[in-house]
N, C-alpha and C positions, 0 to 999 in steps of 0.2 A: 611637689616642688620644694626645694630646700629653703630654709629660713632666709639665708643670704640672698638667694635669687628673688624671693618675694620682696625683700627690702629694696633691692636694686630696681625692681619693677615699680615699686611705689615711688621711688625718686624719679624714674623715667616719666611717670605720669605728669609731672610738672612740665617738662619740656614738650611732651606729646600733647598735653592739654592746651598749652599756649599755641603751638603751631597749628594743631587741628582746629582749635577754637577760633583762631583768626580766619582760617580758610572757610570754616563753616559759618562764621559770622558774616563774611562778605557774601557768601552764597545765600545766606538768609535774606540779606537786603535785596538780592536779585529775585528771590522767591516772593518776597512781599510785593515788589513791583509787578512781577508776573501775575500775582494773585489779583491785583487791581485790573491789570490788562485783561485777564481771563474773565473777570466779572463783566467787563464791558462787552467782551466777545459773546458771552452767554446772553446778556441782556439784548444785544442787537441781532444776533444770529439765531438765538433760541436753542443752541446746542453747545456742549462743552467741547473744548479742543483737547483731543487725546494726547497730543505731543506735550502740551504744557502740563497736563495732569500727570503724565508719566515722568517728566522731568522733576516735578515737585515731589513725587513719591520717592525718587532717588534721594533727594535731600532728607525727606522724612526718615528713610531707612538709615542714612548715614548719621543723622542726629541720634537716633535710637542706639546705634552701635557705639557712638561717642559717649553717650550717657552711661551705658552699661560698663564701658571701660573705666570711666572716671569715678564711678561709684563702686568699683572693685567687684562687680558681678562677674566679670570675665577678664582674662588677660589678653583677649583678642584685640589687637591695636586697631584704632580707627583709621579712616582715610586721612592723609595720604600715605600712611605707613603700611597699609595693605591696599590691595586693589578694591575697587568699588564692589560692595556686596550686592547680590541680587535683591531686587525689591521684595519686601515682605508681602505687599498686597498688589493687586492688579487693578487697572482701570475697568470700571464697570459702567455699562450704559444705563 
């Protein structure tokens, strides 16, 4: 990549970081609430809810991609500037 395009991408990280950060921050609050709900589900039913676990893993994956972008490990832009990336790990029983 050219020096000028790297500089432009570095400046774009501010805008992308703010927009993605807000979205992922709101999503994080939902994940925290679901974590508590999921805990109660497990305590009372004795088993984990696959849907909640999979939804939480989507957030985990997106946060990882966001952090890789913001720390200049990659130039792959995070959600919502790209589509949701496939989860890195899967639900295990």
